[in-house]
N, C-alpha and C positions, 0 to 999 in steps of 0.2 A: 808551286810545281815548276821546275825548270824544264824547258823544252829546248832541244837542239835539233835544228833542221840543216841537213847537208844537201848540197846540190852541185852539179857540174860534172858528174861522171859521164862516161860514155865509151864509145869505141873509137880508137885512133890508131893510125899507122905508126910503126916504129919511127922514131925521130920527131914525131909530132908533139903537140902541147895540149894540155888541159888545165883549166883553173877550177879548183874546188872551192866551194864556199861553205861556211859554217856560221849559222846565225843562232845566237844564244838568247833565250827570252828571260833576261834578268834586268834589274833596274840599275845595277852598278857593274856593268861588264868590265870596266877598267880595272876592277879588282880580281878578275878571273884570269888564270892562265889557260892556254888552249894548246892542245896537242892533237896531232894527226897520227893515227895508227893504221895499219893495214894487215889484212889476213889473206894470203894467197891460197888458192885451192889446195887443200891437204896440208897447209902450213900452219905455223903458230902466229899469233898476233905479234906484230913488230912495231915498235915506235919509229915513226918516220921523221917527224919534226915537232918542235915545241917552241912556243913563244911565251915568255913570262908576262906578267901584268905590266911590267915597265918596258917591254919590248925586246928583251934579250932573247936570242934565238939559238937553237941547236938542231943539228941534223944527224941522221944516221949516215954512216960512211957511204952506204950504197947510193945515196941521193945527193950528197954534197956536190955543189956546183951545178946541179940540174934543177933542184927544187928550191922554192923560196916561200917561206911562211911570213905572213904579215897580218896586221890587224887594223880595223877601223873602229875605234871605240864609239864614235858617233852613231855607227850603224849596228853596233853589237855583233859585228861580223869579223871572222877571220878567214883568210884565204890561203890556199896552197897552190902556188903556180908551179906547174910541172912541165918542164921542157926536156927535149931530147929523150923522150920516153922510150923505154926498152920493153921487150916482151916480158921480162922478169918483173916489171912494175905492175903487171896484171894482178889485181886483188880487189877486195872490197875495202874501201877506205872509210874509217870511222873518225869522227870528231869527238874529242873528249875535253871537258872543261871542269875546272875546279877553282873554287874561291880560295884565294891566297890565305894561308893560315888555318884552313879548315880541312877536315878529311873528306868532306862531301864532294863527290865527283859525279859527272853526268855524261851520258853517251848519246850520240845520235844513232840513227837507224842504219847508217852505212850507205855508201854510194859506190856503185860498181865501176871500176875502170878496167877496160880491156884493151890491151895493146897487141894488135895483130895485123899482119899484112894479108 
């Protein structure tokens, strides 16, 4: 059974920063891609950022230049560094992971990010 644990959410002022973490309980994390999604109140789930098993990254246009996704295979962890946060970044952020070449994907429980003055 694969478990994903997210952490790092919270309340921050506009312009502030947060760092989300996603730990995946697998023995071969280097073979998994990781993505962060978010769902704003009343909104649809949106892909925020993705990092492949070999480290290639992609970002939603709305977060480019502000968010950075990274991974530490030795710690089975991926991070989402969020800078210059805006009110519209308020959402529940979910970590998703999938082993390369398989359809099986796993979700975390979500971590709340609130950007408010």
